[in-house]
N, C-alpha and C positions, 0 to 999 in steps of 0.2 A: 343795505336797505332790503326788506323782505319783498319778494315777488312771487307771483303765482307760477308754479311749475306743474305742467300737466303730466300726471303719472299714468293715467289709463282712461279709456273710453268704453262704456258698456251700453250696447244696444238695448232698447226697450222693446220686448217682444210684441209683435202685431201692432206696432205704433209708428215705426219709421224714424223715431227720434232716438236720442241717446243721452246718457248721463256721463259727466266727466268728473274724474277725481283729481284734485289739485293738492299739491303740497304748498303750504304758505308758512314759512318759518318752521315752527315746531308744531303747527296745526295742519289739519286736513280740511278741505272744503269740497262739497259736491255741488255742481251746477248742471243746468240743462244745456246740452250742446246747442250752440246757435241762439241761445236766449238773450235776454237783455243785460246779461252780466251779473244778475242777482244771484245770491247764494240760496240754495235749497236748505242746506244745513252745514254746520261746521263743528269741529271738535272742541272749540273754546266755549261755545254757548249751548248748553244742553239742559239747563235747569227745568224747562218746561217738559222736555222729553222724559226726564227723570220722574217728574210729578205725574205725568200721564199714566205711569205704571204704579207709582207708590200709592196714590189715593185709592184706586179700586182694589189693588192687591191687599192692602191693609184690611179692607172690608171683607174679603173672602178668604184670607189666609188661614182662619180657624176651621174652615170646612175640611172634612176628610178627603184626601186625594184631590185637592183643588186643581182645576184645569182651566187655563186661560188662553186666549188667542190674541196675538198682536198682528195687526195689519200694517205691514211695512217694517223691514228691518232697519232701514236708515243706517246710522253709524253705530248701532248696537246699544245705545244708552238706555232706551226703554226696556229692552230685553234684560240688560244688566240690573236695572232697578226692580223689575218684576221678580227676578231670581233672588234678589236681596230680601224682598219682603214676603216671600212665600216659603212654605215649609219644605222639608226634605223629600216628601212624597208627591209634591206638586209636579205638574207638567205644563210647560210653556210652549205652545205651538206658534211658530212665526210663519206667516204667509208672505213670501217675497216674490214678486214677479220678475225681477231682473237678476239673472244669474251672476252678473258681474258684481253686484252689490254684496252678495254672499261671499264671493271670492275676496273682495276688498276687506271684509270683516275677518276673514281667515288670515289675511296678510297684514298690510300696513296699518289698518284701522284697529285691529284686535287689541293691541296694547292699551289704546286710549280708553276703551270701555271695560278693560279687565278680562278680555277673552271669554265673553259669555257663551260663545258657540261651543266651547269645550265642556260646558256644564252638562252632565248627563240628563238633566231635566229638560234640556232644550231639544225641540223637534222642529226642523226646518221643512216647510212645504213650499216647493217651487211652483206656485200657482197664484192666481188672483184670489185675494181674500174673499171676494164675493162668492166664489165657487165653494170655498171652505165653509162659509156661513150657511149656504143653501144645502150643503151635503150632510151637516151634522146638527139636526134639531136637538135642542136641549143638551148640547155637547160641552158647554163652557159655563164656568162660574162668572167669568169676566171677559169682556172684549175691549181691546184698546186699539183705536184706529188713528194712525198717523199717515194718512194717504194724501199725497199732493200737499197743497197748502191749506187744506180744510174745506168746509162746505162752500165758502164764499170765494176763496182764492184759488180756484182750480186752474191749473195750467194744462191739464189733459181732460178733454171732454168725456173720455171714456170712464172717468172716475165719478161722473155726476150721479150715476145710479145708486152708488153706495150711500149717498146723502139724501136720496129721494125718499118719498113715503114707502116705496117698495123695498128699498135697501134697509131702512130702519125697521120695517116689519120683519125682514129676514134676520136682523140682529136680535130682535125680541124673541123670535122663534128659536134661535140658536143658543139663547141663554137658559140656564137652569132657573128654577124658582128663586126669586129675589136676586137674580143676577145683576151685574153692573156693566154698563156700557160707558166707556170714556172716549171722548173724541177731541183730538187736538186741532187747533186752528190758529192761523197767523193773525186772525182778526175776529172781532165779535160779530154776531149775526143774530138779530132778534127773531127773524123768521125761522131759523133752525131750532131755536128753543121751543117754538110753537109746534114744529114738526115732531120733535121728540115727545111732547105731551100727547099729541094725536096718535103716536105709535104705541102708546101705553107705558110711557116712562114718567117717573117723577124726576125732573131735571134741575140741576143747579149749575150755574155758569161761574167758573172759577178763573180769576186772573192770576197768571203766574209769570214771574220775571224769567227772561231767557237766560240770564246770567246773574247769579248772586241776588242782590236786592235792589238793583237799579237797572236803568236802561229799558230796552224793548220789553213789552208785556205781550204774552200770548194768551189765548183763551182755551180752556179745557172744560168741556161739558161732562159732568158726572151724572149719569142717568140710571136710576134704579128701576128695574122691571117691577111693575105693580101686580101683575097677575100671571098665573101659570108657570 
């Protein structure tokens, strides 16, 4: 019988909490330490993480020297998908706040996503994605956010700014003309669609299966910048 085996614990900077990496048979699972037992992510179900990068990267792949930003490394599947759908001269910047998550992807998790950290187009930034956004106006052709459980399912209050009017305005400023913002969420949120429109985006809500073509569905907002 399969059981959860704790492999490592990674502190979350300036938070007081931690993430835990478990082995579960042939798969890996990440949970919040001391949480309700629910999984933040696992290596068996990553269809929506793949789509989070595939949809926007297909839209910008034809641009010369395309540059995209991913907020949250997770298990590396969004990064791997971005690399798959972008050209050889592209750059994929990944902002990850938890050093342990990067180490897990260099170690036991790497094989599952195809070792995307080894790709020369990958740039890891060990800082909050909010700081990267604010520091690079018109720096990216696409931005992909997979932070926490999405706009409505936050487990960390510190992440709320990113999905606020101010955070979405920062995303718009960080995008190049006709840039694309993609936001992953564990659940739908009508109010968030309205926020995107007010921030200057043309937004579409896409439902994607977590695994294959059945089971749990996740929401991805694909928002195209309308001006500037």
